[in-house]
C-alpha positions as CSV (number, residue, x, y, z in Angstrom):
1,M,24.1,25.1,-13.3
2,A,26.1,28.0,-14.8
3,G,29.3,27.1,-16.4
4,S,28.6,23.5,-16.0
5,Q,27.9,20.5,-18.4
6,V,25.8,17.8,-16.7
7,G,26.7,14.5,-18.2
8,A,24.3,12.2,-16.6
9,D,20.5,11.6,-16.4
10,L,20.7,8.9,-13.7
11,W,21.9,9.7,-10.2
12,I,22.6,7.6,-7.1
13,S,22.0,10.0,-4.0
14,E,23.5,8.9,-0.8
15,Y,23.1,10.6,2.5
16,V,26.3,11.3,4.1
17,T,24.9,13.3,7.2
18,P,21.1,14.2,7.8
19,W,22.1,17.5,6.0
20,D,24.5,16.3,3.2
21,I,24.1,14.3,0.3
22,Y,26.9,12.9,-2.1
23,V,25.4,12.3,-5.6
24,H,27.1,10.1,-8.2
25,G,26.0,10.5,-12.0
26,I,25.4,7.2,-13.6
27,T,25.7,6.3,-17.1
28,K,24.6,2.7,-17.3
29,V,23.1,-0.1,-15.0
30,L,25.0,-3.0,-15.6
31,A,23.2,-5.4,-13.1
32,Y,20.6,-5.4,-10.5
33,K,19.7,-8.0,-8.1
34,K,17.6,-8.2,-4.8
35,T,19.3,-10.9,-3.2
36,A,18.3,-12.4,0.0
37,Y,20.3,-9.9,2.0
38,Q,20.5,-6.7,0.1
39,D,19.7,-4.6,-3.1
40,M,22.6,-4.8,-5.4
41,Y,23.5,-2.5,-8.3
42,I,26.7,-2.5,-10.4
43,V,26.8,0.6,-12.5
44,E,29.1,2.6,-14.8
45,T,29.8,6.1,-13.7
46,G,30.9,9.3,-15.6
47,V,34.5,9.6,-14.2
48,Y,35.1,6.9,-11.7
49,G,34.6,3.8,-13.8
50,K,32.4,0.8,-12.6
51,G,30.9,0.7,-9.2
52,L,29.2,-1.7,-6.7
53,V,26.3,-0.2,-4.8
54,L,24.7,-2.3,-1.7
55,D,21.5,-1.2,-0.2
56,G,22.1,2.1,-1.9
57,K,25.4,2.8,-0.3
58,W,28.5,3.1,-2.4
59,Q,30.9,0.2,-1.8
60,S,33.7,0.9,-4.4
61,C,34.5,1.6,-7.9
62,T,37.2,0.9,-10.4
63,G,38.4,4.4,-10.4
64,D,39.7,4.8,-6.9
65,E,39.2,1.5,-5.2
66,F,42.8,0.9,-5.0
67,I,43.1,3.6,-2.3
68,Y,40.8,1.7,-0.1
69,H,41.9,-1.7,-0.6
70,E,45.5,-1.0,-0.4
71,A,45.2,1.0,2.8
72,L,42.9,-1.9,4.2
73,V,45.3,-4.8,3.3
74,H,48.8,-3.6,3.3
75,P,49.5,-2.1,6.7
76,A,48.7,-5.3,8.7
77,M,50.5,-7.4,6.3
78,I,53.4,-5.0,6.7
79,C,53.3,-5.3,10.4
80,H,53.4,-9.1,10.4
81,T,56.2,-9.0,7.8
82,N,55.5,-12.7,6.9
83,P,51.9,-13.4,6.6
84,R,51.0,-16.9,5.3
85,N,47.4,-17.5,6.2
86,V,44.9,-14.7,5.8
87,L,41.1,-14.6,6.4
88,V,38.9,-12.0,4.9
89,L,35.3,-11.6,6.2
90,G,33.3,-9.9,3.5
91,G,35.2,-8.6,0.4
92,G,32.6,-9.4,-2.3
93,E,34.5,-7.5,-5.1
94,G,37.6,-9.6,-4.7
95,A,39.8,-6.6,-4.5
96,T,40.9,-7.4,-1.1
97,V,42.1,-10.8,-1.9
98,R,43.6,-9.4,-4.9
99,E,45.9,-7.1,-2.8
100,I,46.6,-10.0,-0.6
101,L,47.7,-12.4,-3.3
102,R,50.5,-9.7,-4.0
103,W,52.2,-11.1,-1.2
104,K,54.7,-14.0,-2.1
105,T,54.5,-15.1,1.5
106,V,50.9,-16.2,1.3
107,E,49.9,-19.4,1.1
108,Q,46.1,-19.4,1.7
109,A,43.5,-16.6,1.5
110,M,40.1,-17.6,2.7
111,M,37.4,-15.1,1.6
112,V,34.0,-15.6,3.5
113,D,31.1,-13.5,2.2
114,I,27.4,-14.1,3.2
115,D,26.2,-13.1,-0.3
116,G,27.0,-15.4,-3.2
117,E,25.0,-13.4,-5.7
118,V,26.9,-10.5,-5.1
119,V,30.1,-12.3,-5.4
120,E,29.1,-13.8,-8.7
121,A,27.9,-10.4,-10.2
122,C,31.2,-8.8,-9.1
123,R,33.0,-11.9,-10.7
124,E,31.3,-11.3,-14.0
125,H,31.1,-7.5,-14.2
126,L,34.1,-6.2,-12.2
127,P,37.1,-8.1,-13.4
128,E,39.1,-4.8,-13.1
129,M,38.7,-5.3,-9.5
130,H,39.1,-8.9,-8.7
131,Q,41.6,-9.6,-11.7
132,N,41.2,-13.3,-11.5
133,A,41.9,-13.5,-7.5
134,F,39.0,-15.7,-7.3
135,D,40.7,-18.4,-9.7
136,D,44.2,-18.2,-7.9
137,S,45.0,-21.5,-6.3
138,R,45.6,-19.9,-3.0
139,T,42.1,-18.4,-2.8
140,N,39.5,-20.4,-0.9
141,L,36.2,-18.8,-1.5
142,V,33.4,-19.6,1.1
143,I,30.0,-18.5,0.9
144,A,28.6,-18.3,4.5
145,D,28.0,-16.4,7.7
146,A,31.2,-15.0,9.0
147,L,29.9,-15.4,12.7
148,E,29.3,-19.2,11.9
149,V,32.7,-19.6,10.2
150,L,34.4,-18.0,13.3
151,D,32.6,-20.2,15.6
152,Q,33.4,-23.4,13.6
153,T,36.9,-23.0,12.5
154,D,40.0,-24.6,14.4
155,Q,42.4,-22.8,12.0
156,Q,44.5,-20.1,13.1
157,W,45.3,-17.1,10.8
158,D,48.3,-14.7,10.7
159,I,45.9,-11.8,9.4
160,V,42.1,-11.3,9.6
161,I,40.6,-8.6,7.5
162,S,37.0,-7.2,8.3
163,D,36.0,-5.8,4.7
164,L,32.3,-5.5,5.3
165,S,29.4,-3.4,4.2
166,D,28.6,-0.6,6.6
167,P,26.4,-1.6,9.7
168,I,23.0,-0.2,8.7
169,E,20.1,-1.6,10.5
170,E,18.6,-3.3,7.5
171,G,21.8,-4.7,6.4
172,P,23.5,-8.2,6.9
173,S,26.7,-7.0,8.8
174,F,25.7,-4.8,11.8
175,Q,26.5,-7.8,14.3
176,L,30.0,-7.9,12.9
177,F,31.1,-4.5,14.4
178,T,30.5,-5.4,18.1
179,K,32.8,-6.7,21.0
180,E,31.5,-10.3,20.6
181,Y,32.6,-10.6,17.0
182,F,36.0,-9.0,17.8
183,E,36.5,-11.6,20.4
184,K,35.8,-14.5,17.9
185,V,38.2,-12.9,15.8
186,Q,40.8,-12.8,18.6
187,R,40.4,-16.5,19.1
188,V,41.4,-17.4,15.5
189,L,44.3,-15.2,15.3
190,A,47.8,-17.0,15.3
191,P,50.3,-15.8,17.8
192,G,51.7,-12.7,16.4
193,G,48.6,-11.9,14.3
194,Y,46.9,-8.9,13.3
195,F,43.2,-7.8,12.8
196,V,42.1,-4.7,10.8
197,I,38.7,-3.6,10.2
198,Q,37.1,-0.8,7.7
199,A,36.0,1.5,10.4
200,G,33.9,4.0,8.9
201,P,34.2,7.8,7.8
202,V,36.6,10.1,9.9
203,A,35.3,13.5,8.6
204,P,34.7,16.0,11.5
205,A,31.1,15.7,11.4
206,E,31.0,11.9,11.2
207,L,33.4,10.7,13.9
208,R,31.4,8.7,16.6
209,L,31.0,5.4,14.7
210,H,34.8,5.4,14.0
211,A,35.8,6.4,17.7
212,R,33.4,3.8,19.2
213,L,34.7,1.1,16.8
214,V,38.4,2.0,17.7
215,N,37.3,1.7,21.4
216,T,35.5,-1.6,21.0
217,L,38.7,-2.8,19.7
218,K,40.5,-1.7,22.6
219,A,38.3,-3.6,24.9
220,V,39.5,-6.8,23.3
221,F,43.1,-6.1,21.9
222,P,45.9,-4.5,24.1
223,N,47.2,-2.7,21.0
224,V,45.0,-0.7,18.6
225,H,45.7,2.1,16.1
226,S,43.4,4.3,14.2
227,Y,44.5,5.3,10.6
228,S,42.7,6.6,7.5
229,A,43.0,7.3,3.6
230,P,41.3,9.8,1.3
231,T,38.6,8.1,-0.6
232,P,37.1,10.4,-3.1
233,T,33.8,8.5,-4.0
234,Y,33.0,8.1,-0.4
235,G,32.6,11.7,0.1
236,S,34.8,11.6,3.3
237,P,38.2,10.3,4.3
238,W,37.9,6.7,5.5
239,G,38.9,5.1,8.7
240,F,40.5,1.9,9.5
241,A,41.7,0.2,12.8
242,I,44.4,-2.5,13.5
243,G,44.4,-4.5,16.5
244,S,46.8,-7.0,17.9
245,T,48.7,-8.3,20.9
246,E,51.8,-7.4,19.3
247,A,53.3,-3.9,19.1
248,I,52.2,-1.7,16.2
249,A,55.1,0.5,14.7
250,T,53.4,3.6,14.0
251,Q,56.5,5.4,13.0
252,P,58.1,3.0,10.6
253,D,61.2,3.8,8.6
254,P,60.3,4.4,4.9
255,A,63.3,2.7,3.5
256,T,62.9,-0.5,5.6
257,I,59.2,-0.7,4.4
258,D,60.2,-0.2,0.7
259,Q,62.7,-3.0,1.1
260,L,60.3,-5.3,2.7
261,L,57.8,-4.7,-0.2
262,Q,60.3,-5.2,-2.8
263,E,61.3,-8.4,-1.4
264,K,58.0,-10.0,-0.3
265,T,55.5,-8.7,-3.0
266,T,55.1,-8.7,-6.4
267,G,54.5,-4.8,-6.7
268,G,52.2,-2.9,-8.8
269,L,51.0,-0.8,-5.5
270,R,49.7,2.5,-6.4
271,L,49.1,4.0,-3.0
272,L,51.4,2.2,-0.5
273,D,54.9,2.7,-0.2
274,G,57.2,3.4,2.9
275,I,56.7,7.2,3.1
276,T,52.9,6.7,2.6
277,L,52.7,4.1,5.5
278,L,54.5,6.6,7.7
279,G,51.9,9.2,6.7
280,L,48.7,6.9,7.3
281,F,49.8,6.1,10.6
282,Q,50.0,9.7,11.8
283,T,46.5,10.0,13.1
284,P,45.3,13.5,13.1
285,T,44.6,15.3,16.4
286,Y,41.0,15.6,16.0
287,I,40.5,12.0,15.5
288,R,42.7,11.0,18.5
289,Q,40.8,13.4,20.7
290,A,37.3,11.9,19.5
291,I,38.6,8.4,20.3
292,A,39.9,9.5,23.8
293,A,36.5,11.3,24.7
294,E,34.4,8.4,23.5
295,T,33.3,5.9,26.0
296,Q,30.6,3.4,24.4
297,I,31.6,0.0,23.3
298,Y,29.3,-1.7,20.7
299,T,27.9,-5.1,21.8
300,L,25.1,-7.3,20.5
301,N,22.7,-5.6,22.7
302,E,23.9,-2.2,21.5
303,P,25.3,-2.7,18.0
304,P,26.3,0.4,15.8
305,K,23.9,1.9,13.3
306,F,25.3,3.5,10.5
307,F,23.4,6.5,9.1
308,G,21.9,6.7,5.7
309,K,20.9,4.6,2.9
310,G,20.7,5.8,-0.7
311,T,18.6,6.1,-3.5
312,L,18.7,5.8,-7.3
313,G,16.6,8.0,-9.7
314,N,16.5,10.4,-12.4
């Protein structure tokens, strides 16, 4: 390529649409495992640090994961203002729990992940992400099926965060993006609680999954809001959705949010403050229009199927 210096001999190629591929240059494979549920790689990249790849799809990396994880965790925590018990479904890297534990109010953070081998590999190879969150006395790590845990628990949670891998047909999580799953979550939410999900890409060419997930949430929760954050290594801005029986303040006062974060967190945030939250909650017109035009709701009989599966090669 004229004028460019190629610095990698190994590449992870991930289809973003049937016509578009996002390619990451890999300098080293730190770990590989074919677990009972998925293919896992932990790799080093040229410019974005270490990354986790499941079933060929990029999950997160040390270079920009703070954007995804802060956007996933803190808006719901801020909406609640005083979260004590938080349930995470998924979250293998431990970065979601890391962000939860920034809140001084948190007494318990239970993380439920189906794939213990992925969690252990992340614990070993991605300390930059979990930052010893697994060893915090407030963390309760459970290796189990999220659906079974939701069916069996009698505990109620102030915040439930669904931090799951994309619902590709071969993967372990496609059932966890359905109305039936959201109803199970609603049952374990404490009064005044909030539920948040990672809700797929929101690039103009890829809006269907996000729009349908938001509408599925609306079939269960009276108040739902779509928001998104820039995520460079995903090749697309990434969507999230928050649902609750409580109102969602979509035009928060930045100074009030900054004061809340100063009083109730240990700090260290790199993305989120009052101005950023106000901006995140201003959902662009094209996304709002796509949500309004969509009618399908995901169910166990008609679950979502996320496009694409990546490959690793020379």
